[in-house]
C-alpha positions, 0 to 999 in steps of 0.5 A: 500500500502506498500513500499519496496526496490528492495534490499529486493525483488530481486525476483521483478528484472525481473518484473521491468526490463520487465516493463522498457523495454516495457515502455522505452527500446524498442527504444534502438536497444541494449536494452533488459530486461536482459540488464536492469536487469543487470543495475538495479542489481546495485540498490540493495541498501537501504541507498545509491544511486542508489536504487529502491523503489517498491509499493506493494499491498497484496504482489504484486509488482505494481510500482517502482521508482529509485533514481539514478545518472546522468540520462542525460549525457548532464547535468553532473552537475545535480547529483541525479535524480528520474527516472523509475517511473512506475505503472501497468495499473490496479493500475493507478489513485490511487495516487501510483505514487505520493506516490512513488515520495514522498517516493524517495524525503524523502529518498533523504533527509535522504541521505543528498541530497539537490536537485533532478532532473527528466525528463519527456515528459509531458511538463506541468510537469504532476503529478510532477508539483502538487508535487512541482517540478519546470521546469528548462530546456526544451530540445530536447534529442534524438529527443524527447522534454523533460522537466527537473524538479527539487525539493529542498529536504526538502522544 
């Protein structure tokens, strides 16, 4: 498994936008793969937030994760977030999601970020709990129960 930035694989933008739309965006009446692609086009970075990391197997993009700003408007004081963790169905269960999460945590440390947050519908923390993320808030956001988790980068 290799990891690359979306900035180095702009050909993957439409694929990742399609994944995100079908996983999370269809509930948004104003959402579309094109709208997600426009938003992700601002994440074509390697050394600053926002950025996207891709998991690649034999030149095939099989997963992605974002390091971004302020994912939840209700928590403006929580600045840096991990989001958009996605692995294609055929590649799930192989530890790729964990590797993507760890890669973003390492990148956050390299960028001088002290703490990261994420939101998950898995109220038990899912894979994140096993990677050292701690629950910090539980909230109903847009009608969905969400667990907000945090990790101190460098721990």
